[in-house]
N, C-alpha and C positions, 0 to 999 in steps of 0.2 A: 491818958490818951492809951488808944486801943491797938495794941502791937500790932496785931494782925488784921487791922485796919487796910483798905488800900488812901492814902490820904491823898494822892496822886489826883484821883478821881474827882476826888471837892474841887481840885486847883482847877482841873480843867476844864472842871463844869466852871467854873465862876469864870476862866477869862473866856470860853466863848457866850456866855449869857455876857459879860462888860462888851466883849469886842461884837455882839448883836444890837445892844443898846445904841452905841455911839455910832452902827454903820446905821442901823434902821434910823437914829438924828439925822443923820449927815447926807442920807441919802435924799428922805421925805425933804428936808428943806436950808438944804444949798443951791444958790443959785446954779441955773441952767449954766452960762456962758462960763463957770469957775470948772466945770466937766470934763477939763483937757486931757485926752488921751493921750498925749506927748511930755505931761508936766510928769515928773519923775517921784514927785512926792502923792503926787491921785495917783501914779500904778499903785506908785508900794499900799498907799491906803485902800484900792481896788481888790488887790492882790488879795490882802489881808480877811478883806472884809469875805473875799471869798473859801476864804480858810472854816470861817463859822459853821455853816449847816452842816458842812459834813462834820466835823468834829463834834456838834451836839447831837448828832444822828449817832457815830460812833460809838459816844460816850456811853449815852441811854443804854445802845445796845452792851456795849461792855459788864455795867455796874448793874443794870437788870437781870443781865441771866447769872452776872455770876452771883447775886444774890438768892435767886432759882433755885443755882443749882446748890449753891452752900446747904438751901432749905436742906435737901435728903440727909445732907451730912446731920442734922439740929434733928430729924427727921417730922420736921411742923412742912411736908414739901406740899398738902394740900393747901393749907391755910395761905402759902404765897403763889401758889395757881388761881389760885379764887381769887386773893387779892391783886394780883397782877391782871388778869383779865376785867375784874370791876374797874384799876385806875384804867388800864385803854378805854373804856368808855368813860371812864369820865374824863382824861382828858381830850377825848369827840366830843364831847357835850361841852366844854370849854372854848372847846375850838370854833363850833358852834353859835355861841352863845356870845358870843365877844365882837362877831360881823351880824347877830340880830338888829335890825335896825328899828328898836323897840317902839320908839316915838313913830315913828312911820307907819306902822301896822297898827298903832291906836287912831288914825287920820285916814286909815284907809287904805297903805299906799304898799303893795309888796309886790317883789321880783327877787326871781332868784338867789342873786347876786350871793346874798347869804349862807347859799351851798357850798363858796369854791372851797377846795382845801388848803389849807394852810399846813407850818408846822406841827401843830400839836395832834389834829386828826391824824399825820400822817404817824408819829408817832406813839400817837393808843393806837391804833391798827397795826401797828408794829410790832409793841407790847401784845398785844392780845395772838396774831401769829406767832410770835416765837414762843409764847406758854403753848399755844397749838403743837405748835413741833418736838418740844421737848416732851406734850405725854403721846402724843405719838413714833415717840422715840423708845416709848414706855422706861425716859427716865434714865437712859444709857448716856452716861454722859462723852463716852469717845462716840457711841451713832452720831447724835448733838453738835460733835464738832466738826465733824464733814458733812453734814448737810447743813447748818449755818455755810462755813466752807465753800460748798458745791456753789447755794444759792447766791449766796456774792457775786462769784465770776461768773456765776449765768446772769444774774442780774441789770451786772457795768457791760461783760459780752454783749450782751443782748440790745443793745439800748436802741442802738437803730432802726431794730423793727417797728421802735413805739415810739424814736423817737417825735413824729407831727402824728400823732395816733391821736384819731377821732373815733370819737360812738353816739354817732347823731338818733343812732335806735334806741338805743339803755335809756334806764331814764337817768336823769342826771344826779342825781342822789349818787349815785355810783359813778358813771362817766367822771364826773371833776376828781375822782382816785386817779385816772389812769390816764386823764387828758387834761391840758392843757386849755382846751378849744374854748371853753367856756368862763376861763378868767384863775383859772386855781394855781395857787402859786410853788408849790412844793403836791407831787403825787408820789404814790406808793413804790414805784419804779420811776425811776432808779434807789429813792431813795431808799426805802427799808435795806435796802445792796448795802448799805454804810451800818445797820443793824443789824443785818446781819454779820459781818464782820466782825465789829465792838463782839456779836454772842460768840464768834467761835476765837477773839483774843480772851475770852474769858476764861472759857478753855484751860487755854495756858497758863494762868492764874490760879483755877483753882489744884489743876494738876503739881504744877510745882513751886506754887508762892514760898512755902516754906523751907526751899531748898538752899542753901547755900549761898550759889552762887546765882543761883536765877537771877535776882534784881540787873548782874549786870551782863547778865546774858541777855535775858527779855532788853537794856535798855539798848546793848549792841543791836540785837535783835531789829527792834524798832526804827536804828536812825539806820540797818546798810537797806534793812530792804526799803524803807522809807527814801532814799537819798537813790534806789533804783527805779525805782516807780515814777517818782519826778524826773528821770535823766532817760532812762532805757526805758521805760514801759511801752513806748510808741517805737522802739523800735524792733523790743520781741514781738512783740501785735506784730511787724510787718515784716517779721520772720517765719514766724507760723504763718500767713496768711502767702509765701515766697517754698514753703514746707508743705502745707494742706491743703490751698489753692483755696480755701475756700476766704471768700470776699468780703467778709461781718466783720475779718479778723480788722485790711483795710481801712473798715469804714469807720472802726470803731480809734483807730490810729491816728486817723486823720482829725477826730476831735476828739480828744483823750485828756476830757477833764475829770472824768470817774477817777479813771486809777492815778492820777497824777496829784489830784486832793486827797487822795487815799493815802499819798506818798504823804503828801504834808502836813494830815494827823497823827501820819505813825514816828514822824520827825516830833511833831509835836509833844507828843505822847513821852519817846525818849529823854526829852531837856527835863520837861516835868515831873520826869518819876528819880529823873536823876539830880536831882532839886530837891525831891518830894523833902528831907530833912528842912527845909529853909522855910517849906513854904505849908507848917503847918501851923500857920497864924489863926487867931479866933478869927476877926476880919473874915480871911479867905475862905474858912469853910463855911462860917455860914453866909457867900456869896451864893457858895455850890449849893448848897443846903435849903437855897429858898430860889431855885432858880422858876420853879410853878409862878411864886407870885410875886415877884420879881417880872419875867417876862409876862404876865395880866397885867401889872400895873402899868406897865411900859404901855403896851396897848390899848389901854384907857385914856393917858396920855396925851397918846400920837395922836392915834387914828379916830378918837373920841367915842367909843364905844359907849352901847345906850344911849348917849344926850348927842350922839354927830356932830358937837365939840370938839372939838380937839387938835394939836400942833399943826396938825395936818391941811384944817379947814382957815384957823386962826392967824396965822404966819404964813403957809402956802412956800415955796421954793424960792425963797428971800433975802438967807444970807450970806455974808462974805465969806471966807474961808475961817478970820480970824472970830467970827461972831459961830459960825457953825460951829469952830474948836471948841473956847469956851460955852457955848452953851451944851453941847456934848460932856465937857466932862460938872458944868450944873444940872443936868439932866439926869445922868447917872448915879450921881449926890442925892439927888431928889427921890429917885426914883427906892431909890437899895432905904434912905432913910424911910421910907412908908412904907418900906417891904417889911424893914426890920421892930418898925416900930406901931403898925398899925393894920400890917396882913398874920394872918394866923399862921403856923409852921403849912406844910407838907402835911403832914402825917393828921395835923387836929381836923385840916378839909377832909382827911381822905377818913379817918375815923366820922366826922360827923354824916356823907356821904355814906359810912357806911351803916349806921342806925337809921336813916333814912331808907335804907331798902331793909333792912332787919323789921321794921315795923309796916311797909309793903306788902314783905312776904307775911305778915302776921298777920293782916286784917283781909289777904288776899287768902288762905290757908280756909 
């Protein structure tokens, strides 16, 4: 195994994708009467499900930016930036494709719902933004670090300003990235904030990962900052409101899900990085490396992409808790099996898309 590789990243990605799978399965198929907010088990499940998306966005920003910055040292920064830009476009394209009602189009039925923005479009656009920021900072890691940290803070602190944003006069293709008015599940704001924080964290690894005491320092830092964000960020925001008299700090403190969830992510990072030596298992690493394939396969099975027939349409919200729990375990196993044995690796997909792009360039010259 490569001693310079951050194996905990693959482990975190594996955890996040598996949590997403079981979360989507149970949320989609659990009968409504069992969704009891006073039930302790349901509360725990709902809390940990809420960690999934922040973890996924933060870890995406971390690994992408880390590889981008390291490419400068290796002398292939231009290729990495081009690859990152194309990867972002590919994720955006796949995100739209998964919701494209092809059979409805064939019979002449058209609507704009497939233009809603989901996690892949948000991550794809976020990666493109990260590439542009790195290019505009003239590839200076310190400047990149400061800007990504500042952007993350700005996106989170200004959340009340765009919480209920509507953009009726802007084309729906664009407005869906900023507003939930048309049904978008994820918007670029605030979710880019997590990617920006991930990018900032990547600069810490780039600068200090080879130092002897770095691991314990960053594990301790993740844990302490994470706990502080979970339990004290609202208090700090109220203090800033009292000191500066700026009302937005108070509004953020009263609905402080962004900073508290970032705290959850940092605590999770600390635990996974601390246990990294125990997580270097082929199965865990393989799951972490096949997240795109797993996401696509699970989306098709649950929501019926392309065919319109998925578990949502066939079963609906009819399962009791035991059925949902057992079904989720079977679902995770089936999706991973298909992804491992029948779906190509992310690198294979990227290479094929690159070949298509090269052919298009060849015939358009």
